[in-house]
Legacy VTK file of the C-alpha trace (Angstrom):
# vtk DataFile Version 3.0
C-alpha trace
ASCII
DATASET POLYDATA
POINTS 82 float
2.629 -23.970 64.350
0.434 -23.478 61.209
2.215 -22.313 57.730
1.478 -22.668 53.794
3.046 -25.957 52.152
4.257 -25.633 48.250
3.736 -29.002 46.148
5.948 -28.425 43.387
4.831 -31.189 41.212
1.828 -29.531 41.379
2.730 -26.049 40.629
2.411 -24.668 36.895
3.792 -21.142 38.052
0.470 -19.279 37.299
1.683 -16.881 40.027
-1.523 -16.152 41.394
-0.636 -17.143 45.039
1.757 -14.090 44.654
-1.709 -12.265 43.138
-3.383 -12.732 46.441
-0.961 -12.322 49.043
-0.210 -9.207 47.976
-3.953 -8.660 47.667
-4.187 -9.317 51.721
-1.761 -7.607 52.509
-1.951 -4.246 50.499
-5.114 -4.352 48.363
-3.151 -3.740 45.366
-2.637 -7.308 42.842
1.615 -6.475 42.600
3.656 -9.342 42.865
6.621 -7.737 43.953
4.679 -6.908 47.358
3.744 -10.487 47.734
5.468 -12.311 50.327
5.926 -15.572 48.806
7.348 -15.111 45.415
7.738 -18.080 42.140
9.631 -18.344 39.363
9.834 -21.267 37.114
13.227 -23.273 36.333
13.230 -23.328 32.234
15.371 -26.714 31.669
13.992 -28.388 34.559
10.457 -27.558 34.145
10.518 -27.683 38.101
8.795 -24.638 40.387
10.826 -23.028 42.141
8.894 -21.134 44.995
9.739 -19.450 48.164
7.668 -17.209 51.015
8.473 -15.126 53.461
7.206 -16.984 56.854
7.826 -14.014 58.994
4.970 -11.784 56.889
2.725 -14.293 56.609
-0.044 -14.395 59.282
-1.715 -17.009 57.333
-4.566 -14.402 56.277
-5.948 -14.239 59.532
-8.790 -12.445 58.830
-10.025 -14.730 55.702
-11.507 -17.980 56.316
-8.726 -20.155 54.914
-5.448 -18.181 53.210
-5.730 -17.031 49.818
-3.191 -18.266 48.183
-4.109 -21.975 48.934
-8.010 -20.804 48.288
-6.706 -19.129 44.401
-4.733 -22.171 43.271
-6.483 -23.427 40.560
-3.712 -26.677 40.801
-4.175 -26.906 44.099
-0.734 -26.816 44.821
-0.462 -25.053 48.310
-2.785 -26.278 51.547
-1.891 -25.287 54.637
0.353 -27.560 57.230
2.203 -27.867 60.350
5.804 -26.258 60.632
8.842 -28.618 60.634
LINES 1 83
82 0 1 2 3 4 5 6 7 8 9 10 11 12 13 14 15 16 17 18 19 20 21 22 23 24 25 26 27 28 29 30 31 32 33 34 35 36 37 38 39 40 41 42 43 44 45 46 47 48 49 50 51 52 53 54 55 56 57 58 59 60 61 62 63 64 65 66 67 68 69 70 71 72 73 74 75 76 77 78 79 80 81
């Protein structure tokens, strides 16, 4: 089974993935409606990322998940669930 995989060392917490996800699911740009949630720990500089796997359909109507396509830092990929 496939899922979205996040590489925190490449993520700059720009939150573009949140916007892409909310656009796919609700046709609005609203991070609050996204299945992905991103935050940045200001002390460590590490991004904290979570995804609601039960609500993610990997953008089945698209050639690839929009969050992966529009991640400028290539922090997101599609991989095998473990």
